[in-house]
C-alpha positions as CSV (number, residue, x, y, z in Angstrom):
1,X,20.5,19.0,3.7
2,X,21.4,15.7,2.1
3,X,21.5,15.5,-1.7
4,X,18.0,14.8,-3.2
5,X,16.3,15.3,0.2
6,X,13.3,16.9,-1.5
7,X,12.7,14.1,-4.0
8,X,10.0,11.7,-3.0
9,X,11.2,8.3,-2.1
10,X,9.3,5.2,-3.3
11,X,9.9,1.8,-1.6
12,X,10.5,-1.0,-4.0
13,X,7.8,-3.8,-4.1
14,X,9.1,-7.2,-3.1
15,X,6.9,-10.2,-3.6
16,X,7.4,-12.6,-0.7
17,X,5.8,-15.8,0.5
18,X,6.8,-15.3,4.2
19,X,5.0,-13.5,7.0
20,X,5.4,-9.7,7.1
21,X,8.1,-9.2,4.5
22,X,9.4,-5.7,4.6
23,X,12.8,-4.4,3.9
24,X,13.9,-0.8,3.9
25,X,17.0,1.5,3.9
26,X,17.4,3.4,7.1
27,X,19.6,5.9,5.2
28,X,16.8,6.5,2.6
29,X,14.1,6.9,5.3
30,X,16.2,9.4,7.2
31,X,17.5,11.4,4.3
32,X,14.2,12.3,2.5
33,X,11.4,14.6,3.4
34,X,8.7,12.5,1.8
35,X,8.9,8.7,2.0
36,X,6.1,6.2,1.2
37,X,7.4,3.4,3.5
38,X,4.4,3.5,5.9
39,X,1.9,3.3,3.0
40,X,3.9,0.4,1.6
41,X,4.0,-1.5,4.9
42,X,0.3,-1.1,5.4
43,X,-0.8,-1.9,1.9
44,X,1.5,-4.9,1.3
45,X,1.5,-6.4,4.8
46,X,-2.0,-5.7,6.1
47,X,-4.5,-4.8,3.4
48,X,-3.7,-6.2,0.0
49,X,-3.7,-9.7,-1.5
50,X,0.0,-9.8,-0.8
51,X,-0.4,-9.8,2.9
52,X,0.6,-13.0,4.8
53,X,-0.1,-13.2,8.5
54,X,0.0,-16.4,10.6
55,X,-0.9,-18.7,7.7
56,X,-3.8,-16.6,6.3
57,X,-3.5,-14.6,3.1
58,X,-5.4,-12.0,1.2
59,X,-5.1,-9.2,3.6
60,X,-7.6,-7.6,5.9
61,X,-9.7,-6.4,2.9
62,X,-10.0,-9.8,1.2
63,X,-13.4,-10.9,-0.1
64,X,-15.3,-7.7,0.0
65,X,-19.1,-7.8,-0.4
66,X,-20.2,-8.3,-4.1
67,X,-21.6,-4.7,-4.4
68,X,-18.1,-3.3,-3.5
69,X,-16.1,-5.9,-5.5
70,X,-18.1,-5.5,-8.7
71,X,-16.4,-2.4,-10.0
72,X,-12.9,-3.5,-9.1
73,X,-11.9,-0.1,-7.6
74,X,-10.9,-1.5,-4.2
75,X,-8.7,-4.2,-5.7
76,X,-7.1,-1.7,-8.2
77,X,-6.3,0.8,-5.4
78,X,-4.9,-1.9,-3.2
79,X,-2.7,-3.3,-6.0
80,X,-1.4,0.2,-6.9
81,X,-0.7,0.9,-3.3
82,X,1.2,-2.3,-2.7
83,X,2.9,-2.6,-6.1
84,X,2.6,0.7,-8.0
85,X,2.8,0.8,-11.8
86,X,3.0,4.6,-12.1
87,X,5.7,6.8,-10.6
88,X,4.5,8.0,-7.2
89,X,1.5,5.7,-7.7
90,X,1.6,4.5,-4.1
91,X,1.1,8.1,-2.7
92,X,-1.9,8.7,-5.0
93,X,-3.4,5.2,-4.4
94,X,-3.0,5.5,-0.6
95,X,-4.9,8.9,-0.7
96,X,-7.6,7.5,-2.9
97,X,-7.9,4.3,-0.9
98,X,-8.3,6.4,2.3
99,X,-11.1,8.5,0.6
100,X,-12.8,5.4,-0.8
101,X,-12.9,3.6,2.5
102,X,-14.1,6.7,4.3
103,X,-16.9,7.0,1.7
104,X,-17.8,3.3,2.2
105,X,-17.9,3.6,5.9
106,X,-20.3,6.6,5.5
107,X,-22.7,4.5,3.5
108,X,-22.7,1.4,5.7
């Protein structure tokens, strides 16, 4: 087992103005049991305001309906998932975002 294999690995946020920015360390991905890279890729490059695809920005969850946007929970979860402020914040934000979206889809 590699050294620190059981310590969770958090991908570092990189602000980028190009399409689909995503860098990673193959060595880190392959030497840790728990890695947040897939959450990072989805949050930064698909869902959050940082997402840039083919000239559009704002991510797939941009401009939510007013009744969803008013409490700021969706935006806060997306921001923490893309650019966490707390240690292991991306793992928690991804879990809460998944639960939040599941709850919204059940009330639609």
